[in-house]
ROVOSE-699974 format. One record per residue: z, y, x of N, C-alpha, C in turn; residue number from 1. Coordinates in nm, 3 decimals, decimal comma, m for minus. Example, Ala and Ser with C-alpha at 12.3 -4.5 7.8 and 13.67 -1.06 7.14 Angstrom:
BEGIN
{n.Z: 0,780	n.Y: m0,569	n.X: 1,319	ca.Z: 0,780	ca.Y: m0,450	ca.X: 1,230	c.Z: 0,780	c.Y: m0,330	c.X: 1,320	dotor: 1};
{n.Z: 0,708	n.Y: m0,225	n.X: 1,285	ca.Z: 0,714	ca.Y: m0,106	ca.X: 1,367	c.Z: 0,787	c.Y: 0,003	c.X: 1,290	dotor: 2};
This chain:
BEGIN
{n.Z: m0,661	n.Y: m1,447	n.X: 0,025	ca.Z: m0,702	ca.Y: m1,281	ca.X: m0,013	c.Z: m0,687	c.Y: m1,256	c.X: m0,166	dotor: 1};
{n.Z: m0,771	n.Y: m1,385	n.X: m0,179	ca.Z: m0,827	ca.Y: m1,369	ca.X: m0,314	c.Z: m0,660	c.Y: m1,340	c.X: m0,402	dotor: 2};
{n.Z: m0,611	n.Y: m1,426	n.X: m0,408	ca.Z: m0,496	ca.Y: m1,418	ca.X: m0,433	c.Z: m0,387	c.Y: m1,329	c.X: m0,496	dotor: 3};
{n.Z: m0,437	n.Y: m1,234	n.X: m0,332	ca.Z: m0,329	ca.Y: m1,102	ca.X: m0,352	c.Z: m0,416	c.Y: m1,002	c.X: m0,432	dotor: 4};
{n.Z: m0,511	n.Y: m0,981	n.X: m0,474	ca.Z: m0,639	ca.Y: m0,932	ca.X: m0,538	c.Z: m0,621	c.Y: m0,972	c.X: m0,668	dotor: 5};
{n.Z: m0,557	n.Y: m1,100	n.X: m0,693	ca.Z: m0,535	ca.Y: m1,162	ca.X: m0,841	c.Z: m0,410	c.Y: m1,084	c.X: m0,902	dotor: 6};
{n.Z: m0,356	n.Y: m1,086	n.X: m0,809	ca.Z: m0,203	ca.Y: m1,025	ca.X: m0,838	c.Z: m0,170	c.Y: m0,913	c.X: m0,873	dotor: 7};
{n.Z: m0,247	n.Y: m0,820	n.X: m0,740	ca.Z: m0,246	ca.Y: m0,658	ca.X: m0,814	c.Z: m0,308	c.Y: m0,666	c.X: m0,959	dotor: 8};
{n.Z: m0,462	n.Y: m0,754	n.X: m1,001	ca.Z: m0,491	ca.Y: m0,708	ca.X: m1,142	c.Z: m0,408	c.Y: m0,729	c.X: m1,198	dotor: 9};
{n.Z: m0,338	n.Y: m0,815	n.X: m1,226	ca.Z: m0,229	ca.Y: m0,865	ca.X: m1,317	c.Z: m0,106	c.Y: m0,790	c.X: m1,339	dotor: 10};
{n.Z: m0,071	n.Y: m0,698	n.X: m1,288	ca.Z: 0,033	ca.Y: m0,597	ca.X: m1,247	c.Z: m0,024	c.Y: m0,452	c.X: m1,386	dotor: 11};
{n.Z: 0,028	n.Y: m0,453	n.X: m1,517	ca.Z: m0,045	ca.Y: m0,368	ca.X: m1,627	c.Z: 0,018	c.Y: m0,261	c.X: m1,607	dotor: 12};
{n.Z: 0,084	n.Y: m0,215	n.X: m1,599	ca.Z: 0,206	ca.Y: m0,019	ca.X: m1,569	c.Z: 0,255	c.Y: m0,029	c.X: m1,429	dotor: 13};
{n.Z: 0,212	n.Y: 0,059	n.X: m1,398	ca.Z: 0,273	ca.Y: 0,114	ca.X: m1,289	c.Z: 0,295	c.Y: 0,249	c.X: m1,322	dotor: 14};
{n.Z: 0,429	n.Y: 0,304	n.X: m1,245	ca.Z: 0,476	ca.Y: 0,452	ca.X: m1,245	c.Z: 0,548	c.Y: 0,467	c.X: m1,094	dotor: 15};
{n.Z: 0,522	n.Y: 0,564	n.X: m1,053	ca.Z: 0,599	ca.Y: 0,635	ca.X: m0,928	c.Z: 0,727	c.Y: 0,681	c.X: m0,972	dotor: 16};
{n.Z: 0,758	n.Y: 0,697	n.X: m0,825	ca.Z: 0,916	ca.Y: 0,775	ca.X: m0,865	c.Z: 1,054	c.Y: 0,665	c.X: m0,866	dotor: 17};
{n.Z: 1,146	n.Y: 0,795	n.X: m0,946	ca.Z: 1,327	ca.Y: 0,659	ca.X: m0,896	c.Z: 1,331	c.Y: 0,769	c.X: m1,073	dotor: 18};
{n.Z: 1,464	n.Y: 0,670	n.X: m1,091	ca.Z: 1,523	ca.Y: 0,717	ca.X: m1,195	c.Z: 1,666	c.Y: 0,724	c.X: m1,164	dotor: 19};
{n.Z: 1,736	n.Y: 0,822	n.X: m1,207	ca.Z: 1,882	ca.Y: 0,843	ca.X: m1,177	c.Z: 2,008	c.Y: 0,896	c.X: m1,317	dotor: 20};
{n.Z: 2,060	n.Y: 0,841	n.X: m1,281	ca.Z: 2,145	ca.Y: 0,816	ca.X: m1,458	c.Z: 2,209	c.Y: 1,004	c.X: m1,407	dotor: 21};
{n.Z: 2,167	n.Y: 1,073	n.X: m1,543	ca.Z: 2,265	ca.Y: 1,193	ca.X: m1,507	c.Z: 2,379	c.Y: 1,201	c.X: m1,566	dotor: 22};
{n.Z: 2,491	n.Y: 1,242	n.X: m1,506	ca.Z: 2,636	ca.Y: 1,235	ca.X: m1,555	c.Z: 2,679	c.Y: 1,326	c.X: m1,641	dotor: 23};
{n.Z: 2,724	n.Y: 1,276	n.X: m1,755	ca.Z: 2,779	ca.Y: 1,361	ca.X: m1,902	c.Z: 2,640	c.Y: 1,378	c.X: m1,979	dotor: 24};
{n.Z: 2,509	n.Y: 1,335	n.X: m1,925	ca.Z: 2,454	ca.Y: 1,392	ca.X: m2,036	c.Z: 2,379	c.Y: 1,200	c.X: m2,095	dotor: 25};
{n.Z: 2,292	n.Y: 1,186	n.X: m2,209	ca.Z: 2,261	ca.Y: 1,092	ca.X: m2,251	c.Z: 2,159	c.Y: 1,060	c.X: m2,279	dotor: 26};
{n.Z: 2,069	n.Y: 1,099	n.X: m2,100	ca.Z: 1,926	ca.Y: 1,066	ca.X: m2,067	c.Z: 1,930	c.Y: 1,084	c.X: m1,916	dotor: 27};
{n.Z: 1,848	n.Y: 1,024	n.X: m1,883	ca.Z: 1,826	ca.Y: 0,992	ca.X: m1,726	c.Z: 1,698	c.Y: 1,063	c.X: m1,699	dotor: 28};
{n.Z: 1,720	n.Y: 1,085	n.X: m1,558	ca.Z: 1,604	ca.Y: 1,159	ca.X: m1,472	c.Z: 1,514	c.Y: 1,145	c.X: m1,395	dotor: 29};
{n.Z: 1,395	n.Y: 1,111	n.X: m1,425	ca.Z: 1,279	ca.Y: 1,060	ca.X: m1,377	c.Z: 1,213	c.Y: 1,151	c.X: m1,241	dotor: 30};
{n.Z: 1,236	n.Y: 1,093	n.X: m1,164	ca.Z: 1,198	ca.Y: 1,202	ca.X: m1,054	c.Z: 1,041	c.Y: 1,140	c.X: m0,997	dotor: 31};
{n.Z: 0,988	n.Y: 1,211	n.X: m0,948	ca.Z: 0,817	ca.Y: 1,193	ca.X: m0,855	c.Z: 0,777	c.Y: 1,282	c.X: m0,796	dotor: 32};
{n.Z: 0,668	n.Y: 1,278	n.X: m0,692	ca.Z: 0,632	ca.Y: 1,378	ca.X: m0,629	c.Z: 0,467	c.Y: 1,400	c.X: m0,635	dotor: 33};
{n.Z: 0,450	n.Y: 1,502	n.X: m0,703	ca.Z: 0,346	ca.Y: 1,539	ca.X: m0,749	c.Z: 0,236	c.Y: 1,687	c.X: m0,679	dotor: 34};
{n.Z: 0,131	n.Y: 1,700	n.X: m0,625	ca.Z: 0,111	ca.Y: 1,795	ca.X: m0,558	c.Z: 0,237	c.Y: 1,856	c.X: m0,469	dotor: 35};
{n.Z: 0,254	n.Y: 1,768	n.X: m0,376	ca.Z: 0,359	ca.Y: 1,823	ca.X: m0,285	c.Z: 0,519	c.Y: 1,854	c.X: m0,353	dotor: 36};
{n.Z: 0,531	n.Y: 1,842	n.X: m0,451	ca.Z: 0,650	ca.Y: 1,918	ca.X: m0,479	c.Z: 0,699	c.Y: 1,812	c.X: m0,605	dotor: 37};
{n.Z: 0,801	n.Y: 1,816	n.X: m0,571	ca.Z: 0,969	ca.Y: 1,746	ca.X: m0,679	c.Z: 0,902	c.Y: 1,801	c.X: m0,800	dotor: 38};
{n.Z: 0,903	n.Y: 1,674	n.X: m0,909	ca.Z: 0,859	ca.Y: 1,683	ca.X: m1,068	c.Z: 0,986	c.Y: 1,595	c.X: m1,130	dotor: 39};
{n.Z: 1,069	n.Y: 1,671	n.X: m1,177	ca.Z: 1,186	ca.Y: 1,608	ca.X: m1,257	c.Z: 1,133	c.Y: 1,590	c.X: m1,390	dotor: 40};
{n.Z: 1,178	n.Y: 1,461	n.X: m1,470	ca.Z: 1,144	ca.Y: 1,479	ca.X: m1,655	c.Z: 1,275	c.Y: 1,406	c.X: m1,730	dotor: 41};
{n.Z: 1,285	n.Y: 1,421	n.X: m1,809	ca.Z: 1,435	ca.Y: 1,351	ca.X: m1,845	c.Z: 1,360	c.Y: 1,207	c.X: m1,930	dotor: 42};
{n.Z: 1,433	n.Y: 1,137	n.X: m1,928	ca.Z: 1,406	ca.Y: 0,997	ca.X: m2,007	c.Z: 1,483	c.Y: 0,966	c.X: m2,086	dotor: 43};
{n.Z: 1,521	n.Y: 0,930	n.X: m2,200	ca.Z: 1,596	ca.Y: 0,888	ca.X: m2,298	c.Z: 1,663	c.Y: 0,762	c.X: m2,258	dotor: 44};
{n.Z: 1,747	n.Y: 0,709	n.X: m2,289	ca.Z: 1,809	ca.Y: 0,583	ca.X: m2,260	c.Z: 1,725	c.Y: 0,504	c.X: m2,269	dotor: 45};
{n.Z: 1,675	n.Y: 0,467	n.X: m2,414	ca.Z: 1,596	ca.Y: 0,383	ca.X: m2,473	c.Z: 1,460	c.Y: 0,345	c.X: m2,429	dotor: 46};
{n.Z: 1,426	n.Y: 0,456	n.X: m2,316	ca.Z: 1,309	ca.Y: 0,393	ca.X: m2,224	c.Z: 1,296	c.Y: 0,415	c.X: m2,133	dotor: 47};
{n.Z: 1,464	n.Y: 0,380	n.X: m2,058	ca.Z: 1,454	ca.Y: 0,348	ca.X: m1,880	c.Z: 1,441	c.Y: 0,203	c.X: m1,887	dotor: 48};
{n.Z: 1,464	n.Y: 0,105	n.X: m1,958	ca.Z: 1,398	ca.Y: m0,011	ca.X: m1,907	c.Z: 1,229	c.Y: m0,067	c.X: m1,907	dotor: 49};
{n.Z: 1,151	n.Y: 0,023	n.X: m1,998	ca.Z: 1,082	ca.Y: 0,028	ca.X: m1,926	c.Z: 0,972	c.Y: 0,092	c.X: m1,836	dotor: 50};
{n.Z: 1,026	n.Y: 0,244	n.X: m1,798	ca.Z: 0,991	ca.Y: 0,300	ca.X: m1,733	c.Z: 1,017	c.Y: 0,206	c.X: m1,591	dotor: 51};
{n.Z: 1,166	n.Y: 0,185	n.X: m1,571	ca.Z: 1,233	ca.Y: 0,079	ca.X: m1,449	c.Z: 1,131	c.Y: m0,016	c.X: m1,405	dotor: 52};
{n.Z: 1,081	n.Y: m0,104	n.X: m1,514	ca.Z: 0,955	ca.Y: m0,213	ca.X: m1,544	c.Z: 0,864	c.Y: m0,125	c.X: m1,448	dotor: 53};
{n.Z: 0,782	n.Y: m0,020	n.X: m1,493	ca.Z: 0,646	ca.Y: 0,006	ca.X: m1,449	c.Z: 0,669	c.Y: 0,048	c.X: m1,307	dotor: 54};
{n.Z: 0,803	n.Y: 0,143	n.X: m1,268	ca.Z: 0,860	ca.Y: 0,162	ca.X: m1,140	c.Z: 0,832	c.Y: 0,056	c.X: m1,006	dotor: 55};
{n.Z: 0,876	n.Y: m0,054	n.X: m1,078	ca.Z: 0,921	ca.Y: m0,178	ca.X: m1,033	c.Z: 0,718	c.Y: m0,223	c.X: m0,964	dotor: 56};
{n.Z: 0,645	n.Y: m0,231	n.X: m1,097	ca.Z: 0,542	ca.Y: m0,262	ca.X: m1,078	c.Z: 0,442	c.Y: m0,167	c.X: m1,005	dotor: 57};
{n.Z: 0,492	n.Y: m0,061	n.X: m1,019	ca.Z: 0,408	ca.Y: 0,050	ca.X: m0,848	c.Z: 0,474	c.Y: m0,032	c.X: m0,748	dotor: 58};
{n.Z: 0,589	n.Y: m0,048	n.X: m0,703	ca.Z: 0,675	ca.Y: m0,127	ca.X: m0,564	c.Z: 0,581	c.Y: m0,208	c.X: m0,545	dotor: 59};
{n.Z: 0,569	n.Y: m0,327	n.X: m0,638	ca.Z: 0,528	ca.Y: m0,420	ca.X: m0,589	c.Z: 0,326	c.Y: m0,402	c.X: m0,627	dotor: 60};
{n.Z: 0,295	n.Y: m0,339	n.X: m0,643	ca.Z: 0,112	ca.Y: m0,307	ca.X: m0,600	c.Z: 0,137	c.Y: m0,263	c.X: m0,464	dotor: 61};
{n.Z: 0,208	n.Y: m0,163	n.X: m0,418	ca.Z: 0,226	ca.Y: m0,128	ca.X: m0,310	c.Z: 0,261	c.Y: m0,207	c.X: m0,162	dotor: 62};
{n.Z: 0,321	n.Y: m0,290	n.X: m0,196	ca.Z: 0,330	ca.Y: m0,418	ca.X: m0,115	c.Z: 0,248	c.Y: m0,494	c.X: m0,090	dotor: 63};
{n.Z: 0,155	n.Y: m0,518	n.X: m0,256	ca.Z: 0,045	ca.Y: m0,670	ca.X: m0,223	c.Z: m0,064	c.Y: m0,557	c.X: m0,141	dotor: 64};
{n.Z: m0,103	n.Y: m0,426	n.X: m0,155	ca.Z: m0,166	ca.Y: m0,349	ca.X: m0,111	c.Z: m0,157	c.Y: m0,370	c.X: 0,048	dotor: 65};
{n.Z: m0,062	n.Y: m0,357	n.X: 0,054	ca.Z: 0,040	ca.Y: m0,341	ca.X: 0,276	c.Z: m0,064	c.Y: m0,482	c.X: 0,306	dotor: 66};
{n.Z: 0,016	n.Y: m0,615	n.X: 0,235	ca.Z: m0,020	ca.Y: m0,733	ca.X: 0,291	c.Z: m0,196	c.Y: m0,769	c.X: 0,283	dotor: 67};
{n.Z: m0,262	n.Y: m0,702	n.X: 0,205	ca.Z: m0,427	ca.Y: m0,706	ca.X: 0,158	c.Z: m0,454	c.Y: m0,631	c.X: 0,267	dotor: 68};
{n.Z: m0,401	n.Y: m0,521	n.X: 0,279	ca.Z: m0,469	ca.Y: m0,441	ca.X: 0,438	c.Z: m0,416	c.Y: m0,524	c.X: 0,584	dotor: 69};
{n.Z: m0,276	n.Y: m0,579	n.X: 0,600	ca.Z: m0,292	ca.Y: m0,672	ca.X: 0,682	c.Z: m0,385	c.Y: m0,776	c.X: 0,729	dotor: 70};
{n.Z: m0,439	n.Y: m0,816	n.X: 0,607	ca.Z: m0,480	ca.Y: m0,974	ca.X: 0,644	c.Z: m0,638	c.Y: m0,912	c.X: 0,663	dotor: 71};
{n.Z: m0,657	n.Y: m0,831	n.X: 0,591	ca.Z: m0,793	ca.Y: m0,800	ca.X: 0,615	c.Z: m0,820	c.Y: m0,713	c.X: 0,767	dotor: 72};
{n.Z: m0,703	n.Y: m0,607	n.X: 0,844	ca.Z: m0,673	ca.Y: m0,613	ca.X: 0,991	c.Z: m0,703	c.Y: m0,728	c.X: 1,065	dotor: 73};
{n.Z: m0,574	n.Y: m0,830	n.X: 1,066	ca.Z: m0,609	ca.Y: m0,933	ca.X: 1,111	c.Z: m0,734	c.Y: m1,014	c.X: 1,108	dotor: 74};
{n.Z: m0,839	n.Y: m1,043	n.X: 1,008	ca.Z: m0,950	ca.Y: m1,074	ca.X: 1,038	c.Z: m1,050	c.Y: m1,037	c.X: 1,115	dotor: 75};
{n.Z: m1,039	n.Y: m0,843	n.X: 1,122	ca.Z: m1,138	ca.Y: m0,760	ca.X: 1,154	c.Z: m1,110	c.Y: m0,808	c.X: 1,312	dotor: 76};
{n.Z: m0,960	n.Y: m0,820	n.X: 1,364	ca.Z: m0,957	ca.Y: m0,820	ca.X: 1,475	c.Z: m0,979	c.Y: m1,042	c.X: 1,527	dotor: 77};
{n.Z: m0,950	n.Y: m1,060	n.X: 1,483	ca.Z: m0,993	ca.Y: m1,259	ca.X: 1,544	c.Z: m1,138	c.Y: m1,205	c.X: 1,538	dotor: 78};
{n.Z: m1,265	n.Y: m1,168	n.X: 1,417	ca.Z: m1,393	ca.Y: m1,122	ca.X: 1,451	c.Z: m1,458	c.Y: m1,042	c.X: 1,551	dotor: 79};
{n.Z: m1,390	n.Y: m0,922	n.X: 1,582	ca.Z: m1,390	ca.Y: m0,863	ca.X: 1,692	c.Z: m1,376	c.Y: m0,958	c.X: 1,823	dotor: 80};
{n.Z: m1,266	n.Y: m1,029	n.X: 1,826	ca.Z: m1,228	ca.Y: m1,121	ca.X: 1,949	c.Z: m1,292	c.Y: m1,217	c.X: 1,965	dotor: 81};
{n.Z: m1,357	n.Y: m1,292	n.X: 1,864	ca.Z: m1,462	ca.Y: m1,423	ca.X: 1,878	c.Z: m1,596	c.Y: m1,330	c.X: 1,926	dotor: 82};
{n.Z: m1,545	n.Y: m1,238	n.X: 1,889	ca.Z: m1,736	ca.Y: m1,191	ca.X: 1,921	c.Z: m1,727	c.Y: m1,126	c.X: 2,096	dotor: 83};
{n.Z: m1,654	n.Y: m1,097	n.X: 2,103	ca.Z: m1,668	ca.Y: m1,076	ca.X: 2,244	c.Z: m1,654	c.Y: m1,144	c.X: 2,320	dotor: 84};
{n.Z: m1,623	n.Y: m1,264	n.X: 2,270	ca.Z: m1,579	ca.Y: m1,387	ca.X: 2,371	c.Z: m1,717	c.Y: m1,493	c.X: 2,375	dotor: 85};
{n.Z: m1,809	n.Y: m1,466	n.X: 2,289	ca.Z: m1,916	ca.Y: m1,546	ca.X: 2,271	c.Z: m2,053	c.Y: m1,452	c.X: 2,332	dotor: 86};
{n.Z: m2,017	n.Y: m1,353	n.X: 2,404	ca.Z: m2,119	ca.Y: m1,275	ca.X: 2,454	c.Z: m2,048	c.Y: m1,272	c.X: 2,606	dotor: 87};
{n.Z: m2,181	n.Y: m1,319	n.X: 2,759	ca.Z: m2,170	ca.Y: m1,277	ca.X: 2,849	c.Z: m2,121	c.Y: m1,176	c.X: 2,876	dotor: 88};
{n.Z: m2,017	n.Y: m1,194	n.X: 3,004	ca.Z: m1,979	ca.Y: m1,016	ca.X: 3,032	c.Z: m2,144	c.Y: m0,964	c.X: 3,091	dotor: 89};
{n.Z: m2,131	n.Y: m0,835	n.X: 3,085	ca.Z: m2,272	ca.Y: m0,761	ca.X: 3,132	c.Z: m2,217	c.Y: m0,733	c.X: 3,233	dotor: 90};
{n.Z: m2,255	n.Y: m0,744	n.X: 3,345	ca.Z: m2,263	ca.Y: m0,661	ca.X: 3,503	c.Z: m2,324	c.Y: m0,553	c.X: 3,547	dotor: 91};
{n.Z: m2,276	n.Y: m0,456	n.X: 3,549	ca.Z: m2,396	ca.Y: m0,346	ca.X: 3,586	c.Z: m2,432	c.Y: m0,361	c.X: 3,758	dotor: 92};
{n.Z: m2,574	n.Y: m0,358	n.X: 3,798	ca.Z: m2,592	ca.Y: m0,386	ca.X: 3,903	c.Z: m2,594	c.Y: m0,232	c.X: 3,960	dotor: 93};
{n.Z: m2,551	n.Y: m0,238	n.X: 4,086	ca.Z: m2,491	ca.Y: m0,101	ca.X: 4,205	c.Z: m2,661	c.Y: m0,064	c.X: 4,261	dotor: 94};
{n.Z: m2,713	n.Y: 0,039	n.X: 4,221	ca.Z: m2,783	ca.Y: 0,086	ca.X: 4,305	c.Z: m2,779	c.Y: 0,087	c.X: 4,444	dotor: 95};
{n.Z: m2,876	n.Y: 0,084	n.X: 4,534	ca.Z: m2,850	ca.Y: 0,072	ca.X: 4,660	c.Z: m2,899	c.Y: 0,261	c.X: 4,693	dotor: 96};
{n.Z: m2,815	n.Y: 0,330	n.X: 4,737	ca.Z: m2,878	ca.Y: 0,457	ca.X: 4,819	c.Z: m2,983	c.Y: 0,494	c.X: 4,906	dotor: 97};
{n.Z: m3,122	n.Y: 0,513	n.X: 4,881	ca.Z: m3,212	ca.Y: 0,503	ca.X: 4,939	c.Z: m3,161	c.Y: 0,659	c.X: 5,073	dotor: 98};
{n.Z: m3,183	n.Y: 0,564	n.X: 5,194	ca.Z: m3,194	ca.Y: 0,656	ca.X: 5,285	c.Z: m3,327	c.Y: 0,749	c.X: 5,367	dotor: 99};
């Protein structure tokens, strides 16, 4: 788990969204969702490589976060299972009805 956190900390640039080449244009289109809406901005060709690297950084961060969550969930379930196995089963006694 520590290695996942260390890898996440090493990601220094992130950006959400996708990049699309604009047909017949000298720039690219960067699309993201913000506040429930699709937001587009134009990106000059000289900034595309840097932006693509930031998008890849975000994708890697999300992937590592999922792995971290999976590991925490696995440990939680293992702990819950071992805790329930170590306790003796509790049997409730039935009360007899008085006549």
